[in-house]
N, C-alpha and C positions, 0 to 999 in steps of 0.2 A: 736586765741585771739579774744574775743568778742569786739564789739564796746564800751561797757561800760568799759572794761579793758583798751582799748586805751584812752578813755576820762579821766579815772582816772590817767593814766600815764602822759597825757598832762597837766592836771590841778593840780595834787597833791591832789585831793579830794577823799574821800571815799564815794561812792554813794550807796544808798540802797532805799528800799521802803519807809523809813521814813525820808530820807534826803531831803534837799532843794537844787536843784529841785528834784522832785520825779522821780521814774523810768518811770512812765507814761509820764511825761514831757520830759524826756531824749529820750524816744522812739520817741516822736513827733519831737524833734530836729533832730534826725537821719533821719527820713523820709523827713523832710524839707531839710536836707542836701543833700539827694539823688537828689531831684529835682533841687536844686541850683547848684550842681556840674554839672549835665547833661546840664543844661541851659547854664552855663558858658563855658563848654568844647566845645559844638557845636557852640557857638558864636565865639570863637577864633579858633577852629579847626573843621570847618563844615564837613571836610572829615572823621571825626571820628564818625559822627552821627550813622552810621551803627553798631558801637560797642554797642550801647545802644538800638538797635532795635530788634523787633521780627516780625514774619510773622503770620498773621491770615487771615480768609476768610470772604468775604461777600457772603452769599448764597441767597440773596434776601431782607434781612431786614436790611442791613447795618452792618458795623463793628465799634464798639466803639473805639475811639482814644482819651482818656482823655487828653493826652499831646497836642493834636492838631498839632503834628509834623509828617509829612508823608515823608518817604524816597522815595518810588516809589510805583506805582500801576500797575498791569497787569491784564488781563482777559483771562481765559482759553477759547480757541476756539474749542469747541466740543471735546476737548481732554486735559488731564492734562499736556501733554508734549508740547502743542502748546500754547504759551503765547504771547498775544498782548499787547504792552505797552499802558497804558491808560493815556490820557492827562487830566489835571485838568480843569474843567470848573466852571463857577459861578453857584451857586445853583439856581439862577433865570432862568438859561438856561436849566434846567433839563427837562422841558416839551418839548421844541423845539428839544432837543436831542433825544426824543423818537417819534417825528413826522416825518414820512417818507417824507412828503412834504416840510419839512423845510431844509434850507441850513445848519442848525446846527445839522442835524440828525447824529447820531452815530450808526454804525453797529458793528458787531463782528470783522470786519477788522480794525476799528479805534475807539476802545472803549474810554470812558471817565469816569471820576469820579468827584464827588462833595462832599463837606462837609456841613453837616447841623446838628445842635444840637449835636455836638461832635461825629458824626458818619460819616463814609466814605461810600458812595453809588456808585456802579459801574453800568455803562450803556454800552450796553443794560443790563437790569435788570439781575443780576446774578442769578444762580440757583444751582443745585446740582453738584457733581463732574463732571468735564468736561466743566462746564460753570460758575465756581466760580470766584469771584473777589479776587485777591491775594494782600493783603495789607501788605507792609513792613513799620512799623512805630516805632517811639520812644515810649518806654513803661516805665513808672515810676514804679519801684517795691517799693511800699510804704506799704508792709505788713511786713517789717523787724522790729524786736524788739531789744531792747538794749542788750539783752543777747546773740544775734546772731552775727556772724562775717560777713565780707564782702563776704565770699564764699557762704553765703545764699542769696545774692542778685542775681537776675536773670537779664541778659542782661546788665551787668555792669562789665567793665574790672578791673582786680585786681590792675592795676597801679594807679587807682583813689580811692581805698578804703580809703587811709589815709586822703584824702580831706574831705570825709564825716565825719570822726572822728574829724578833725580840725574844721569844721563848727559847729558840735554839741558841741565841747569843748568850743567854743566862746560863744554859747548860754547858756551853763551851768554856765560859769563864770559871764555872764551878770545877770543871775537869782540869783546867789549867792550874787552878789553885791547889787542887789535890796533888798534881804532879810536882808543883813547886815545893809543897810541904814534904813530900816524900824524898825528893832529890836534893833540894837546896837548903831547906829549913830557913829561908830568908824571910824573917818576920816583916821586915819593911816592905818587901815586894808583895807579900801576902796582903798586907794592909792596903796597898795601892789597888790590887785587883779586887779586894773586898769592896772598896769604894765604887769601883766600876760596876761590880755586880749589883750593889745596892741601888745604883742609879737605874740600871736596866730593869731591875725588879720593880722599882717604883713606877717606871714608865708603863710596864706591863700591867701592873695592878690598877693604875690610874685609868687606863683605857677601859677596863671593865667596871670600875667604880662609876665612871661617867655613864656607862650603859645602864647600870643599876638605878641611877638617879633619874634618868629620863625615860626609862622603859615604862610603857603604859600597862595597866592591868589587863590581862587577857582572860577571857572566859572560855575560849575554845580555839580550835585550829592549830594547836601546838602538837609537837611530837609526843607520842606515847612511848614509854619505856617497856621493855620486855620484863 
């Protein structure tokens, strides 16, 4: 079942390329929903951050991390099977970390990483296979369209698909209400849709309220922000 079909079921609206909101707007609502759901889940259940993550490599020019959320970083030590944990350092310390005379120097035995301009850089400077930086980070899949289903989302667990639909449904109803207010000024109709939106919002908020109540306290292993 596509996200659009889910949204139609939640709102009772029939959506198309000529509807208000348009399919283009609905697609944006869904993509925004992906980001909002991930952000809220890892806020209340940081131990689940890895469910939204993927691994990629720094081979010397850094690895882009648009979310700014890093799970962990390691560096290969002359072999892809030998991985040294990398500690995050401040970007301002990157020069000292490469200076063998500095107390902040980092070798292959105690590598580090820093973030700058939405990229993760590993030190000593990463290279080809056997000396790559291995970055595990939260990745927002925002290439999803309204006619696709949750199964098309990458790095996103199925148990949270419905929350993306709920988020988008709320935005669809908000858009619908704005259109009615501008075109019809039908206060009774606005009241009806306001009730629909309130119910959807309550369902969305309640899902995260439950997470907050049951989430265990975490001492480590959660995503770090840039």
